[in-house]
C-alpha positions in Angstrom: -28.6 -6.2 27.4 -27.8 -2.4 27.1 -25.1 -2.5 28.6 -23.7 -5.5 25.7 -24.7 -2.9 23.3 -22.8 0.0 24.3 -19.9 -2.1 24.5 -20.2 -3.6 21.3 -20.9 -0.4 19.7 -17.7 1.4 21.3 -15.9 -2.2 19.9 -16.6 -1.1 16.3 -15.9 2.4 16.6 -12.7 1.7 18.1 -12.0 -0.5 14.8 -13.2 2.3 12.2 -11.3 5.1 14.4 -8.0 2.7 15.3 -4.0 4.9 15.2 -1.8 4.4 12.9 1.4 2.5 14.2 3.5 4.6 15.8 6.5 4.3 13.0 4.5 6.1 10.5 3.9 9.9 11.2 1.1 11.8 9.5 1.7 15.5 8.3 -0.4 18.7 7.2 -1.4 18.8 4.8 -2.1 16.3 2.4 -0.5 16.7 -0.5 -2.4 16.4 -3.6 -1.2 12.7 -5.1 -1.5 14.2 -8.7 1.4 16.5 -8.1 4.3 13.8 -6.7 7.0 13.6 -8.5 10.3 11.6 -8.3 13.7 12.8 -7.5 16.1 12.9 -10.0 17.2 9.6 -11.5 14.7 7.7 -9.1 11.1 6.6 -9.4 8.7 7.3 -6.8 6.2 4.8 -6.1 2.7 6.0 -3.8 0.6 3.5 -1.8 -2.6 5.0 -1.1 -6.0 3.4 0.9 -8.9 4.5 -0.8 -11.6 3.8 1.7 -12.4 4.0 5.0 -13.9 -0.1 4.9 -11.5 -1.9 7.0 -9.7 1.1 8.8 -8.8 -0.9 11.7 -6.4 -2.7 9.9 -3.0 -1.9 9.1 -1.8 -2.8 5.6 2.5 -2.8 5.9 3.6 -2.8 2.3 7.2 -4.0 1.5 9.3 -3.2 -1.6 10.8 -6.3 -2.3 11.7 -7.3 1.4 12.2 -4.2 3.0 9.3 -1.9 4.7 8.5 1.2 2.9 5.0 2.2 4.7 1.6 1.4 6.3 -1.5 2.8 5.4 -4.8 3.0 6.8 -7.9 3.8 5.5 -7.5 7.4 3.0 -4.1 7.7 3.2 -1.0 7.7 1.0 2.7 7.1 1.6 5.3 7.5 -0.7 8.6 5.8 -1.3 11.6 6.4 -3.2 12.7 3.2 -5.7 15.7 2.5 -7.1 14.8 1.8 -10.8 14.8 -1.8 -11.9 12.3 -4.2 -11.3 10.7 -5.0 -7.5 8.1 -6.3 -6.2 5.6 -4.6 -4.2 3.8 -6.7 -1.2 0.9 -6.1 1.3 0.6 -7.4 4.1 -2.9 -8.1 5.5 -4.3 -11.5 6.6 -2.3 -11.9 3.3 0.2 -11.8 1.4 -0.9 -9.5 -2.0 2.1 -8.8 -3.9 2.7 -7.8 -8.0 6.0 -7.1 -9.8 6.5 -3.8 -11.1 8.9 -2.4 -13.5 10.1 1.0 -12.2 12.1 3.5 -15.0 14.3 6.9 -13.3 12.1 9.5 -13.3 8.3 8.2 -12.6 6.0 8.1 -10.5 4.0 5.0 -10.0 0.7 4.5 -7.9 -0.6 1.7 -6.2 -3.6 1.1 -4.5 -4.8 -1.4 -1.5 -7.6 -2.5 -1.4 -9.6 -4.2 1.3 -11.1 -8.2 1.2 -12.5 -9.8 3.9 -10.9 -12.3 5.3 -11.5 -15.0 7.9 -10.3 -12.7 10.7 -9.0 -9.4 9.6 -8.9 -7.9 6.3 -7.0 -9.2 3.2 -5.1 -7.1 1.1 -5.3 -6.2 -2.5 -3.0 -4.8 -5.0 -4.0 -2.5 -8.1 -1.9 -0.8 -10.6 -3.3 2.9 -11.1 -3.0 6.3 -12.3 -2.6 9.4 -10.1 -5.9 10.8 -11.3 -8.1 7.8 -10.1 -6.8 7.3 -6.5 -6.9 10.4 -6.3 -10.9 10.9 -7.3 -10.9 7.7 -4.9 -9.7 9.5 -2.0 -12.7 12.2 -3.0 -10.5 15.0 -0.8 -10.2 12.8 1.7 -6.6 12.1 2.8 -3.8 11.5 5.7 -0.4 11.5 4.3 2.2 9.4 6.1 5.9 9.3 6.3 8.0 7.0 8.1 9.4 8.0 11.6 13.5 7.0 10.8 14.2 6.8 14.0 11.4 3.5 14.4 13.1 -0.1 13.7 10.3 -1.8 11.7 10.4 -5.3 10.5 11.4 -6.4 6.8 9.8 -10.1 5.8 11.2 -12.8 6.9 12.8 -15.7 4.4 9.4 -17.3 4.8 7.3 -14.2 4.5 9.6 -13.4 1.2 8.9 -17.0 -0.3 4.8 -16.0 0.0 5.0 -13.0 -1.3 6.8 -13.9 -4.8 4.1 -17.0 -4.4 1.0 -14.2 -5.1 2.8 -13.0 -8.0 2.8 -16.0 -10.3 3.8 -14.4 -13.3 7.3 -13.7 -14.4 7.1 -10.2 -16.3 6.4 -7.0 -14.3 3.1 -6.1 -14.4 3.4 -2.7 -16.2 6.1 -4.4 -19.0 6.0 -3.6 -22.6 4.4 -7.2 -24.3 6.1 -8.7 -26.1 6.4 -8.3 -30.1 5.0 -11.8 -31.1 5.6 -12.8 -35.0 3.4 -15.2 -36.4 4.3 -17.6 -39.0 
């Protein structure tokens, strides 16, 4: 019985401290997310995960169909984005998506949230500001960059269809409200 409890505790500990995938490289020191700036003429996307809940599950993130990075507990990465409307998708047990309008020279922040799933953690995306992400990380963060020498699969046709269906709106979440005239 003691051996079973010990093995169970080791499995829980291993899950909570799981390493990130080999195609994401941790860099030190972790920069302040509030200071991330876009390259001239481009937009910057900061995707962060601010909790250790479900740390054993990595969320793969995509811009449209293309893989852009992975998050795990208290981590973030930055991606350069061409201006325009783009889907951002996080993949856990599900595909959580949102459509964003990216403008040149601006930085956008997405928070990967963890939800309980049937088998592994489910992903949820929140559009947040830099201060929110900074506060939620509470001084603990890991900054990852994608290793360009490692090949990572993009979303296939079926996954891309699921990702777009998850976001059932036709307008980007940050699009200006349309003016309506009452008669």
